[in-house]
MARMAR-296471 format. One line per 8 residues: number of its first residue (from 1); their letters; for each residue x, y, z of N, C-alpha, C. Coordinates in Angstrom, 2 decimals. Example, Ala and Ser with C-alpha at 12.3 -4.5 7.8 and 13.67 -1.06 7.14 Angstrom:
1 = as = 13.19 -5.69 7.80 12.30 -4.50 7.80 13.20 -3.30 7.80; 12.85 -2.25 7.08 13.67 -1.06 7.14 12.90 0.03 7.87
***
This chain:
1 = xxxxxxxx = 33.19 60.21 72.51 34.25 60.23 73.53 35.45 60.98 72.90; 36.05 61.83 73.69 37.21 62.58 73.24 38.40 62.12 74.07; 39.53 61.95 73.40 40.76 61.52 74.08 41.81 62.62 73.86; 42.35 63.15 74.96 43.49 64.05 74.87 44.72 63.22 75.18; 45.59 63.09 74.21 46.90 62.42 74.41 47.93 63.48 74.61; 48.67 63.38 75.74 49.75 64.29 76.02 51.03 63.46 75.94; 51.88 63.81 74.97 53.09 63.03 74.65 54.31 63.83 75.09; 55.29 63.10 75.63 56.52 63.74 76.12 57.69 63.11 75.31
9 = xxxxxxxx = 58.08 63.76 74.19 59.14 63.20 73.33 60.48 63.12 74.08; 61.14 62.01 73.88 62.47 61.81 74.46 63.52 62.55 73.67; 64.43 63.18 74.36 65.55 63.86 73.71 66.72 63.92 74.65; 67.88 64.09 74.11 69.08 64.15 74.94 68.90 65.31 75.95; 69.18 65.01 77.20 69.10 66.03 78.24 67.70 66.16 78.84; 66.73 65.41 78.29 65.39 65.54 78.87 65.29 64.78 80.18; 64.44 65.33 81.07 64.21 64.70 82.35 62.71 64.52 82.53; 62.34 63.47 83.26 60.93 63.16 83.54 60.84 62.36 84.80
17 = xxxxxxxx = 60.10 62.89 85.77 59.94 62.21 87.08 58.60 61.44 87.03; 58.72 60.15 86.71 57.51 59.31 86.55 56.73 59.18 87.85; 57.41 59.13 88.99 56.71 58.99 90.25 55.88 60.23 90.57; 56.48 61.42 90.38 55.77 62.65 90.60 54.56 62.74 89.65; 54.79 62.39 88.41 53.72 62.42 87.42 52.53 61.56 87.83; 52.81 60.32 88.22 51.77 59.38 88.62 51.10 59.80 89.95; 51.92 60.19 90.92 51.43 60.40 92.29 50.90 61.81 92.55; 51.33 62.81 91.79 50.91 64.18 92.05 50.23 64.87 90.87
25 = xxxxxxxx = 50.85 64.79 89.70 50.31 65.52 88.57 48.96 64.93 88.08; 48.93 63.62 87.88 47.72 62.98 87.36 46.54 63.14 88.34; 46.76 62.99 89.68 45.65 63.28 90.62 45.15 64.73 90.49; 46.04 65.67 90.22 45.64 67.06 90.01 44.77 67.17 88.78; 45.16 66.49 87.70 44.38 66.46 86.46 42.98 65.89 86.74; 42.95 64.76 87.48 41.67 64.11 87.78 40.75 64.99 88.62; 41.35 65.64 89.62 40.56 66.53 90.50 40.02 67.72 89.72; 40.85 68.25 88.85 40.49 69.49 88.14 39.49 69.22 87.02
33 = xxxxxxxx = 39.70 68.19 86.21 38.90 67.99 84.98 37.85 66.87 85.12; 37.96 66.04 86.16 36.99 64.95 86.37 36.76 64.11 85.09; 37.85 63.59 84.50 37.70 62.80 83.27 37.03 61.45 83.52; 36.54 60.85 82.41 35.98 59.50 82.51 37.03 58.52 82.94; 38.24 58.65 82.38 39.35 57.81 82.77 40.64 58.44 82.31; 41.75 58.00 82.91 43.08 58.48 82.55 43.98 57.26 82.48; 44.80 57.19 81.43 45.80 56.15 81.28 47.17 56.78 81.18; 48.14 56.17 81.86 49.52 56.66 81.86 50.41 55.66 81.17
41 = xxxxxxxx = 51.21 56.09 80.23 52.24 55.23 79.58 53.62 55.63 80.03; 54.45 54.65 80.35 55.85 54.92 80.64 56.58 54.32 79.40; 57.21 55.16 78.61 57.85 54.70 77.38 58.93 53.71 77.68; 58.92 52.62 76.90 59.93 51.55 76.97 60.80 51.61 75.73; 60.17 51.77 74.58 60.89 51.80 73.31 60.07 52.70 72.37; 60.70 53.68 71.80 59.94 54.58 70.91 60.33 56.00 71.13; 59.62 56.90 70.51 60.01 58.33 70.54 59.62 59.10 71.78; 58.77 58.48 72.65 58.26 59.22 73.82 58.71 58.56 75.13
49 = xxxxxxxx = 59.11 59.44 76.05 59.52 58.93 77.39 58.29 58.63 78.24; 57.18 59.32 77.93 55.89 59.09 78.64 54.76 59.64 77.83; 53.58 59.21 78.20 52.36 59.73 77.59 51.20 59.57 78.57; 50.20 60.40 78.37 48.98 60.32 79.20 47.80 60.43 78.25; 46.77 59.69 78.49 45.55 59.71 77.67 44.37 60.02 78.61; 43.76 61.16 78.37 42.67 61.65 79.22 41.40 61.56 78.41; 40.46 60.84 78.92 39.18 60.58 78.22 38.08 61.45 78.83; 37.39 62.19 77.95 36.30 63.06 78.36 35.07 62.73 77.53
57 = xxxxxxxx = 33.90 62.98 78.06 32.64 62.57 77.40 32.46 63.17 75.99; 32.86 64.42 75.78 32.57 65.12 74.57 33.52 66.27 74.34; 33.45 66.85 73.17 34.23 68.05 72.89 33.82 69.21 73.80; 32.51 69.29 74.06 32.00 70.31 74.99 32.62 70.12 76.38; 32.68 68.89 76.83 33.28 68.59 78.15 34.75 68.99 78.18; 35.47 68.72 77.07 36.88 69.06 76.99 37.04 70.59 77.02; 36.26 71.29 76.24 36.34 72.78 76.21 35.98 73.35 77.57; 35.00 72.76 78.26 34.65 73.26 79.60 35.80 73.01 80.55
65 = xxxxxxxx = 36.41 71.83 80.49 37.56 71.53 81.37 38.71 72.48 81.14; 39.01 72.77 79.89 40.12 73.68 79.56 39.88 75.11 80.09; 38.61 75.46 80.27 38.25 76.80 80.75 38.16 76.90 82.26; 38.34 75.80 82.97 38.23 75.82 84.44 39.43 76.59 85.04; 39.22 77.28 86.14 40.31 78.00 86.79 41.52 77.11 87.15; 41.25 75.88 87.56 42.34 74.99 87.93 43.22 74.51 86.78; 42.80 74.77 85.55 43.62 74.35 84.40 44.97 75.08 84.39; 45.04 76.31 84.83 46.28 77.02 84.96 47.23 76.31 85.88
73 = xxxxxxxx = 46.71 75.75 86.97 47.54 75.00 87.94 48.06 73.72 87.31; 47.21 73.02 86.52 47.66 71.82 85.87 48.80 72.12 84.93; 48.67 73.19 84.13 49.73 73.54 83.17 50.98 73.98 83.90; 50.85 74.76 84.94 52.04 75.21 85.69 52.78 74.10 86.36; 52.08 73.03 86.70 52.71 71.91 87.40 53.65 71.10 86.50; 53.57 71.24 85.20 54.45 70.49 84.29 55.94 70.71 84.65; 56.31 71.89 85.05 57.70 72.18 85.40 58.18 71.39 86.61; 57.26 70.81 87.42 57.63 70.06 88.60 58.09 68.64 88.25
81 = xxxxxxxx = 57.81 68.14 87.04 58.22 66.77 86.72 58.99 66.59 85.41; 59.07 67.64 84.59 59.81 67.43 83.32 60.28 68.78 82.79; 61.34 68.68 81.94 61.79 69.86 81.19 61.41 69.71 79.70; 60.54 68.72 79.39 60.09 68.46 78.05 58.82 69.28 77.77; 58.76 69.89 76.59 57.55 70.56 76.14 56.57 69.51 75.67; 55.44 69.32 76.32 54.51 68.29 75.90 53.86 68.59 74.56; 53.56 67.51 73.84 52.83 67.58 72.57 51.44 67.01 72.82; 50.41 67.79 72.43 49.02 67.32 72.66 48.35 66.92 71.36
89 = xxxxxxx = 47.60 65.83 71.45 46.77 65.34 70.36 45.38 65.17 70.90; 44.40 65.79 70.27 42.99 65.63 70.61 42.35 64.76 69.56; 41.69 63.68 69.99 41.12 62.73 69.05 39.68 62.39 69.47; 38.88 62.05 68.46 37.57 61.47 68.72 37.77 59.96 68.69; 37.38 59.28 69.77 37.46 57.83 69.82 36.30 57.26 69.04; 36.63 56.48 68.00 35.57 55.98 67.13 35.28 54.49 67.31; 36.12 53.81 68.09 35.78 52.42 68.41 36.47 51.99 69.69
***
């Protein structure tokens, strides 16, 4: 199982629309990439204002998802909910 964690670091002047993220962006991600599951974190205390964890079956599935035509729409949609440059972490889930 592969997990893509997308982190949104908090900084002075940063904006993040949690409602748009939950109600519009994540459904776009799900429709485009068809992940096994998606988890959304709303930062309470720590360095990130938000995070998302996208679970895919394998590295091959992740690479296929990133190559889909709709991936450009997913990336372009970021400007609709935040001015933060997302930080991505790709991990193999080992337990």
